[in-house]
N, CA, C and O atoms as CSV, one atom per row, in Angstrom:
chain,resi,resn,atom,element,x,y,z
A,1,UNK,N,N,-10.622,-5.589,11.462
A,1,UNK,CA,C,-9.750,-5.707,10.325
A,1,UNK,C,C,-9.244,-4.317,9.957
A,1,UNK,O,O,-10.014,-3.357,9.932
A,2,UNK,N,N,-7.953,-4.212,9.672
A,2,UNK,CA,C,-7.320,-2.954,9.292
A,2,UNK,C,C,-6.999,-3.002,7.803
A,2,UNK,O,O,-6.568,-4.032,7.283
A,3,UNK,N,N,-7.213,-1.877,7.123
A,3,UNK,CA,C,-6.928,-1.795,5.692
A,3,UNK,C,C,-5.857,-0.742,5.457
A,3,UNK,O,O,-5.949,0.377,5.962
A,4,UNK,N,N,-4.843,-1.112,4.687
A,4,UNK,CA,C,-3.845,-0.163,4.203
A,4,UNK,C,C,-4.151,0.024,2.719
A,4,UNK,O,O,-4.086,-0.926,1.938
A,5,UNK,N,N,-4.481,1.238,2.345
A,5,UNK,CA,C,-4.872,1.558,0.972
A,5,UNK,C,C,-3.768,2.416,0.354
A,5,UNK,O,O,-3.589,3.573,0.734
A,6,UNK,N,N,-3.030,1.843,-0.599
A,6,UNK,CA,C,-1.887,2.525,-1.200
A,6,UNK,C,C,-2.231,2.908,-2.635
A,6,UNK,O,O,-2.397,2.042,-3.494
A,7,UNK,N,N,-2.336,4.207,-2.887
A,7,UNK,CA,C,-2.520,4.690,-4.259
A,7,UNK,C,C,-1.151,4.651,-4.922
A,7,UNK,O,O,-0.184,5.191,-4.384
A,8,UNK,N,N,-1.062,4.021,-6.079
A,8,UNK,CA,C,0.220,3.898,-6.758
A,8,UNK,C,C,0.572,5.193,-7.482
A,8,UNK,O,O,-0.305,5.921,-7.948
A,9,UNK,N,N,1.862,5.462,-7.567
A,9,UNK,CA,C,2.337,6.607,-8.328
A,9,UNK,C,C,1.956,6.433,-9.790
A,9,UNK,O,O,1.925,5.310,-10.293
A,10,UNK,N,N,1.670,7.516,-10.467
A,10,UNK,CA,C,1.303,7.452,-11.886
A,10,UNK,C,C,2.419,6.797,-12.691
A,10,UNK,O,O,3.588,7.167,-12.573
A,11,UNK,N,N,2.042,5.818,-13.509
A,11,UNK,CA,C,3.006,5.125,-14.360
A,11,UNK,C,C,3.691,3.948,-13.704
A,11,UNK,O,O,4.585,3.351,-14.302
A,12,UNK,N,N,3.292,3.591,-12.470
A,12,UNK,CA,C,3.926,2.503,-11.741
A,12,UNK,C,C,2.942,1.382,-11.446
A,12,UNK,O,O,1.735,1.603,-11.346
A,13,UNK,N,N,3.480,0.171,-11.309
A,13,UNK,CA,C,2.707,-0.989,-10.865
A,13,UNK,C,C,3.478,-1.653,-9.716
A,13,UNK,O,O,4.687,-1.465,-9.582
A,14,UNK,N,N,2.775,-2.419,-8.901
A,14,UNK,CA,C,3.426,-3.189,-7.847
A,14,UNK,C,C,4.005,-4.451,-8.478
A,14,UNK,O,O,3.343,-5.094,-9.292
A,15,UNK,N,N,5.229,-4.809,-8.113
A,15,UNK,CA,C,5.854,-6.000,-8.675
A,15,UNK,C,C,5.226,-7.264,-8.090
A,15,UNK,O,O,4.701,-7.247,-6.977
A,16,UNK,N,N,5.284,-8.338,-8.835
A,16,UNK,CA,C,4.734,-9.613,-8.353
A,16,UNK,C,C,5.549,-10.125,-7.161
A,16,UNK,O,O,4.995,-10.777,-6.276
A,17,UNK,N,N,6.835,-9.843,-7.125
A,17,UNK,CA,C,7.678,-10.243,-5.994
A,17,UNK,C,C,7.229,-9.523,-4.728
A,17,UNK,O,O,7.186,-10.119,-3.652
A,18,UNK,N,N,6.901,-8.261,-4.855
A,18,UNK,CA,C,6.428,-7.480,-3.715
A,18,UNK,C,C,5.135,-8.070,-3.168
A,18,UNK,O,O,4.954,-8.193,-1.956
A,19,UNK,N,N,4.248,-8.428,-4.074
A,19,UNK,CA,C,2.966,-9.028,-3.650
A,19,UNK,C,C,3.205,-10.337,-2.907
A,19,UNK,O,O,2.589,-10.600,-1.874
A,20,UNK,N,N,4.106,-11.153,-3.444
A,20,UNK,CA,C,4.396,-12.448,-2.830
A,20,UNK,C,C,4.974,-12.263,-1.424
A,20,UNK,O,O,4.596,-12.982,-0.499
A,21,UNK,N,N,5.884,-11.305,-1.263
A,21,UNK,CA,C,6.481,-11.060,0.054
A,21,UNK,C,C,5.430,-10.594,1.060
A,21,UNK,O,O,5.468,-10.992,2.224
A,22,UNK,N,N,4.499,-9.761,0.622
A,22,UNK,CA,C,3.428,-9.303,1.515
A,22,UNK,C,C,2.504,-10.456,1.889
A,22,UNK,O,O,2.123,-10.597,3.051
A,23,UNK,N,N,2.144,-11.278,0.911
A,23,UNK,CA,C,1.213,-12.388,1.160
A,23,UNK,C,C,1.794,-13.418,2.129
A,23,UNK,O,O,1.048,-14.125,2.808
A,24,UNK,N,N,3.117,-13.503,2.193
A,24,UNK,CA,C,3.761,-14.474,3.083
A,24,UNK,C,C,3.815,-14.011,4.535
A,24,UNK,O,O,4.208,-14.781,5.411
A,25,UNK,N,N,3.429,-12.780,4.799
A,25,UNK,CA,C,3.409,-12.289,6.185
A,25,UNK,C,C,2.138,-12.773,6.862
A,25,UNK,O,O,1.050,-12.684,6.294
A,26,UNK,N,N,2.281,-13.284,8.077
A,26,UNK,CA,C,1.137,-13.862,8.777
A,26,UNK,C,C,0.067,-12.829,9.099
A,26,UNK,O,O,-1.109,-13.183,9.185
A,27,UNK,N,N,0.432,-11.571,9.279
A,27,UNK,CA,C,-0.527,-10.527,9.627
A,27,UNK,C,C,-1.415,-10.141,8.433
A,27,UNK,O,O,-2.504,-9.600,8.622
A,28,UNK,N,N,-0.947,-10.421,7.195
A,28,UNK,CA,C,-1.692,-10.047,5.987
A,28,UNK,C,C,-2.730,-11.111,5.672
A,28,UNK,O,O,-2.405,-12.279,5.463
A,29,UNK,N,N,-3.977,-10.683,5.643
A,29,UNK,CA,C,-5.093,-11.595,5.370
A,29,UNK,C,C,-5.360,-11.707,3.869
A,29,UNK,O,O,-5.649,-12.790,3.360
A,30,UNK,N,N,-5.258,-10.569,3.163
A,30,UNK,CA,C,-5.630,-10.557,1.745
A,30,UNK,C,C,-5.029,-9.317,1.092
A,30,UNK,O,O,-4.828,-8.296,1.750
A,31,UNK,N,N,-4.741,-9.413,-0.221
A,31,UNK,CA,C,-4.270,-8.269,-0.995
A,31,UNK,C,C,-5.123,-8.170,-2.251
A,31,UNK,O,O,-5.358,-9.166,-2.934
A,32,UNK,N,N,-5.582,-6.961,-2.545
A,32,UNK,CA,C,-6.332,-6.702,-3.773
A,32,UNK,C,C,-5.662,-5.548,-4.510
A,32,UNK,O,O,-5.196,-4.590,-3.894
A,33,UNK,N,N,-5.621,-5.651,-5.828
A,33,UNK,CA,C,-5.134,-4.553,-6.651
A,33,UNK,C,C,-6.273,-4.179,-7.588
A,33,UNK,O,O,-6.712,-4.985,-8.408
A,34,UNK,N,N,-6.745,-2.940,-7.452
A,34,UNK,CA,C,-7.837,-2.439,-8.293
A,34,UNK,C,C,-7.394,-1.122,-8.912
A,34,UNK,O,O,-7.054,-0.176,-8.202
A,35,UNK,N,N,-7.401,-1.069,-10.220
A,35,UNK,CA,C,-6.955,0.118,-10.951
A,35,UNK,C,C,-5.558,0.483,-10.461
A,35,UNK,O,O,-4.631,-0.311,-10.624
A,36,UNK,N,N,-5.383,1.634,-9.881
A,36,UNK,CA,C,-4.069,2.081,-9.408
A,36,UNK,C,C,-3.993,2.116,-7.892
A,36,UNK,O,O,-3.291,2.954,-7.327
A,37,UNK,N,N,-4.710,1.213,-7.223
A,37,UNK,CA,C,-4.735,1.178,-5.759
A,37,UNK,C,C,-4.491,-0.254,-5.279
A,37,UNK,O,O,-5.070,-1.207,-5.798
A,38,UNK,N,N,-3.621,-0.380,-4.275
A,38,UNK,CA,C,-3.361,-1.671,-3.636
A,38,UNK,C,C,-4.023,-1.640,-2.266
A,38,UNK,O,O,-3.782,-0.727,-1.476
A,39,UNK,N,N,-4.856,-2.636,-1.985
A,39,UNK,CA,C,-5.517,-2.772,-0.690
A,39,UNK,C,C,-4.876,-3.940,0.040
A,39,UNK,O,O,-4.877,-5.067,-0.454
A,40,UNK,N,N,-4.328,-3.665,1.222
A,40,UNK,CA,C,-3.720,-4.699,2.045
A,40,UNK,C,C,-4.598,-4.856,3.284
A,40,UNK,O,O,-4.708,-3.940,4.099
A,41,UNK,N,N,-5.214,-6.013,3.413
A,41,UNK,CA,C,-6.112,-6.297,4.536
A,41,UNK,C,C,-5.321,-7.019,5.618
A,41,UNK,O,O,-4.701,-8.053,5.369
A,42,UNK,N,N,-5.352,-6.458,6.821
A,42,UNK,CA,C,-4.646,-7.042,7.956
A,42,UNK,C,C,-5.642,-7.607,8.951
A,42,UNK,O,O,-6.713,-7.042,9.173
A,43,UNK,N,N,-5.275,-8.722,9.541
A,43,UNK,CA,C,-6.139,-9.350,10.545
A,43,UNK,C,C,-6.403,-8.381,11.686
A,43,UNK,O,O,-7.554,-8.149,12.057
A,44,UNK,N,N,-5.341,-7.817,12.240
A,44,UNK,CA,C,-5.457,-6.828,13.305
A,44,UNK,C,C,-4.080,-6.232,13.544
A,44,UNK,O,O,-3.070,-6.765,13.084
A,45,UNK,N,N,-4.051,-5.126,14.266
A,45,UNK,CA,C,-2.789,-4.505,14.667
A,45,UNK,C,C,-2.715,-4.477,16.179
A,45,UNK,O,O,-3.736,-4.477,16.867
A,46,UNK,N,N,-1.494,-4.453,16.687
A,46,UNK,CA,C,-1.293,-4.295,18.117
A,46,UNK,C,C,-0.286,-3.169,18.317
A,46,UNK,O,O,-0.060,-2.378,17.402
A,47,UNK,N,N,0.313,-3.085,19.481
A,47,UNK,CA,C,1.261,-2.015,19.778
A,47,UNK,C,C,2.628,-2.228,19.141
A,47,UNK,O,O,3.483,-1.344,19.197
A,48,UNK,N,N,2.839,-3.385,18.541
A,48,UNK,CA,C,4.121,-3.694,17.922
A,48,UNK,C,C,4.252,-2.959,16.587
A,48,UNK,O,O,3.320,-2.951,15.783
A,49,UNK,N,N,5.390,-2.356,16.362
A,49,UNK,CA,C,5.647,-1.625,15.121
A,49,UNK,C,C,5.698,-2.587,13.930
A,49,UNK,O,O,6.266,-3.674,14.032
A,50,UNK,N,N,5.111,-2.188,12.815
A,50,UNK,CA,C,5.093,-2.992,11.590
A,50,UNK,C,C,5.622,-2.143,10.441
A,50,UNK,O,O,5.344,-0.945,10.375
A,51,UNK,N,N,6.375,-2.749,9.546
A,51,UNK,CA,C,6.876,-2.071,8.360
A,51,UNK,C,C,6.445,-2.864,7.135
A,51,UNK,O,O,6.614,-4.081,7.076
A,52,UNK,N,N,5.888,-2.160,6.161
A,52,UNK,CA,C,5.455,-2.786,4.912
A,52,UNK,C,C,6.193,-2.095,3.770
A,52,UNK,O,O,6.192,-0.868,3.671
A,53,UNK,N,N,6.818,-2.888,2.913
A,53,UNK,CA,C,7.563,-2.339,1.787
A,53,UNK,C,C,6.928,-2.836,0.494
A,53,UNK,O,O,6.735,-4.035,0.297
A,54,UNK,N,N,6.608,-1.889,-0.378
A,54,UNK,CA,C,6.089,-2.236,-1.702
A,54,UNK,C,C,7.137,-1.876,-2.733
A,54,UNK,O,O,7.626,-0.747,-2.766
A,55,UNK,N,N,7.479,-2.833,-3.573
A,55,UNK,CA,C,8.397,-2.563,-4.669
A,55,UNK,C,C,7.559,-2.225,-5.891
A,55,UNK,O,O,6.680,-2.988,-6.293
A,56,UNK,N,N,7.843,-1.078,-6.466
A,56,UNK,CA,C,7.101,-0.621,-7.632
A,56,UNK,C,C,7.992,-0.671,-8.861
A,56,UNK,O,O,9.208,-0.499,-8.780
A,57,UNK,N,N,7.358,-0.911,-9.999
A,57,UNK,CA,C,8.063,-0.935,-11.274
A,57,UNK,C,C,7.468,0.134,-12.176
A,57,UNK,O,O,6.251,0.208,-12.347
A,58,UNK,N,N,8.331,0.960,-12.751
A,58,UNK,CA,C,7.849,2.013,-13.632
A,58,UNK,C,C,7.599,1.421,-15.011
A,58,UNK,O,O,8.503,0.856,-15.628
A,59,UNK,N,N,6.360,1.555,-15.490
A,59,UNK,CA,C,5.996,1.022,-16.802
A,59,UNK,C,C,5.733,2.136,-17.818
A,59,UNK,O,O,5.728,1.889,-19.024
A,60,UNK,N,N,5.517,3.350,-17.336
A,60,UNK,CA,C,5.292,4.509,-18.196
A,60,UNK,C,C,6.039,5.692,-17.587
A,60,UNK,O,O,5.931,5.954,-16.389
A,61,UNK,N,N,6.792,6.397,-18.415
A,61,UNK,CA,C,7.499,7.594,-17.946
A,61,UNK,C,C,6.492,8.723,-17.757
A,61,UNK,O,O,5.751,9.056,-18.682
A,62,UNK,N,N,6.459,9.315,-16.559
A,62,UNK,CA,C,5.529,10.400,-16.243
A,62,UNK,C,C,6.340,11.612,-15.779
A,62,UNK,O,O,7.168,11.498,-14.876
A,63,UNK,N,N,6.100,12.762,-16.394
A,63,UNK,CA,C,6.775,13.993,-15.974
A,63,UNK,C,C,5.986,14.636,-14.844
A,63,UNK,O,O,4.775,14.451,-14.727
A,64,UNK,N,N,6.694,15.393,-14.013
A,64,UNK,CA,C,6.071,16.101,-12.894
A,64,UNK,C,C,5.257,15.160,-11.998
A,64,UNK,O,O,4.095,15.422,-11.690
A,65,UNK,N,N,5.885,14.081,-11.597
A,65,UNK,CA,C,5.231,13.065,-10.761
A,65,UNK,C,C,4.737,13.678,-9.458
A,65,UNK,O,O,5.492,14.345,-8.751
A,66,UNK,N,N,3.490,13.452,-9.152
A,66,UNK,CA,C,2.852,13.979,-7.936
A,66,UNK,C,C,2.843,12.900,-6.849
A,66,UNK,O,O,2.817,11.707,-7.153
A,67,UNK,N,N,2.865,13.323,-5.589
A,67,UNK,CA,C,2.808,12.345,-4.492
A,67,UNK,C,C,1.508,11.531,-4.529
A,67,UNK,O,O,0.467,12.010,-4.980
A,68,UNK,N,N,1.598,10.304,-4.048
A,68,UNK,CA,C,0.428,9.430,-3.943
A,68,UNK,C,C,0.128,9.223,-2.453
A,68,UNK,O,O,0.982,9.456,-1.598
A,69,UNK,N,N,-1.086,8.787,-2.166
A,69,UNK,CA,C,-1.502,8.676,-0.760
A,69,UNK,C,C,-1.463,7.243,-0.248
A,69,UNK,O,O,-1.578,6.277,-1.002
A,70,UNK,N,N,-1.296,7.149,1.059
A,70,UNK,CA,C,-1.406,5.889,1.793
A,70,UNK,C,C,-2.413,6.143,2.903
A,70,UNK,O,O,-2.216,7.030,3.734
A,71,UNK,N,N,-3.491,5.366,2.920
A,71,UNK,CA,C,-4.523,5.519,3.941
A,71,UNK,C,C,-4.557,4.251,4.785
A,71,UNK,O,O,-4.482,3.139,4.263
A,72,UNK,N,N,-4.671,4.435,6.084
A,72,UNK,CA,C,-4.757,3.308,7.013
A,72,UNK,C,C,-5.990,3.522,7.876
A,72,UNK,O,O,-6.143,4.568,8.508
A,73,UNK,N,N,-6.874,2.516,7.900
A,73,UNK,CA,C,-8.097,2.661,8.681
A,73,UNK,C,C,-8.655,1.315,9.087
A,73,UNK,O,O,-8.351,0.282,8.489
A,74,UNK,N,N,-9.476,1.355,10.114
A,74,UNK,CA,C,-10.183,0.173,10.602
A,74,UNK,C,C,-11.421,-0.011,9.721
A,74,UNK,O,O,-12.216,0.915,9.559
A,75,UNK,N,N,-11.579,-1.184,9.164
A,75,UNK,CA,C,-12.706,-1.466,8.278
A,75,UNK,C,C,-14.042,-1.159,8.949
A,75,UNK,O,O,-14.970,-0.672,8.302
A,76,UNK,N,N,-14.136,-1.443,10.246
A,76,UNK,CA,C,-15.388,-1.283,10.964
A,76,UNK,C,C,-15.564,0.118,11.557
A,76,UNK,O,O,-16.667,0.483,11.965
A,77,UNK,N,N,-14.488,0.900,11.607
A,77,UNK,CA,C,-14.548,2.272,12.134
A,77,UNK,C,C,-13.682,3.182,11.249
A,77,UNK,O,O,-12.627,3.638,11.690
A,78,UNK,N,N,-14.108,3.448,10.022
A,78,UNK,CA,C,-13.269,4.219,9.096
A,78,UNK,C,C,-13.065,5.675,9.508
A,78,UNK,O,O,-12.289,6.379,8.863
A,79,UNK,N,N,-13.728,6.145,10.549
A,79,UNK,CA,C,-13.559,7.522,11.007
A,79,UNK,C,C,-12.170,7.816,11.540
A,79,UNK,O,O,-11.771,8.979,11.594
A,80,UNK,N,N,-11.432,6.806,11.931
A,80,UNK,CA,C,-10.083,6.987,12.456
A,80,UNK,C,C,-9.026,6.941,11.367
A,80,UNK,O,O,-7.917,6.466,11.608
A,81,UNK,N,N,-9.341,7.417,10.195
A,81,UNK,CA,C,-8.480,7.370,9.015
A,81,UNK,C,C,-7.177,8.132,9.228
A,81,UNK,O,O,-7.183,9.260,9.720
A,82,UNK,N,N,-6.063,7.511,8.855
A,82,UNK,CA,C,-4.747,8.149,8.867
A,82,UNK,C,C,-4.264,8.227,7.424
A,82,UNK,O,O,-4.300,7.226,6.708
A,83,UNK,N,N,-3.812,9.399,6.988
A,83,UNK,CA,C,-3.364,9.580,5.605
A,83,UNK,C,C,-1.933,10.092,5.589
A,83,UNK,O,O,-1.589,11.013,6.331
A,84,UNK,N,N,-1.094,9.494,4.741
A,84,UNK,CA,C,0.265,9.941,4.494
A,84,UNK,C,C,0.463,10.027,2.990
A,84,UNK,O,O,-0.340,9.495,2.223
A,85,UNK,N,N,1.521,10.689,2.571
A,85,UNK,CA,C,1.814,10.816,1.148
A,85,UNK,C,C,3.260,10.395,0.904
A,85,UNK,O,O,4.122,10.546,1.769
A,86,UNK,N,N,3.504,9.866,-0.291
A,86,UNK,CA,C,4.859,9.457,-0.641
A,86,UNK,C,C,5.141,9.793,-2.087
A,86,UNK,O,O,4.229,9.912,-2.906
A,87,UNK,N,N,6.418,9.946,-2.387
A,87,UNK,CA,C,6.833,10.198,-3.761
A,87,UNK,C,C,7.711,9.067,-4.264
A,87,UNK,O,O,8.021,9.002,-5.454
A,88,UNK,N,N,8.103,8.199,-3.393
A,88,UNK,CA,C,8.942,7.065,-3.788
A,88,UNK,C,C,10.357,7.259,-3.295
A,88,UNK,O,O,10.771,8.369,-2.959
A,89,UNK,N,N,11.082,6.179,-3.258
A,89,UNK,CA,C,12.473,6.190,-2.805
A,89,UNK,C,C,13.322,5.638,-3.938
A,89,UNK,O,O,12.947,4.662,-4.587
A,90,UNK,N,N,14.446,6.254,-4.168
A,90,UNK,CA,C,15.367,5.741,-5.173
A,90,UNK,C,C,15.113,6.244,-6.575
A,90,UNK,O,O,15.632,5.667,-7.530
A,91,UNK,N,N,14.337,7.295,-6.733
A,91,UNK,CA,C,14.084,7.836,-8.077
A,91,UNK,C,C,15.003,8.992,-8.340
A,91,UNK,O,O,14.952,9.589,-9.415
């Protein structure tokens, strides 16, 4: 099982529409939202490229917004952790 762990930008939440679109993908097994982190559990990955889009809604205005992290790892072998950072698109 592969986990995509998305830390949300300060002052933002994931939209319910975004959650619904992710849940409708056959590769997505489960989605959890805890505090300011979205966990997307995938059945497995293969060599085929996958794109995941999260729509965020700003609920609190935050100055000097800092990048948030996206971590991708195998649940059973977390040593192969991949980390990226994002600031958002369209702001």
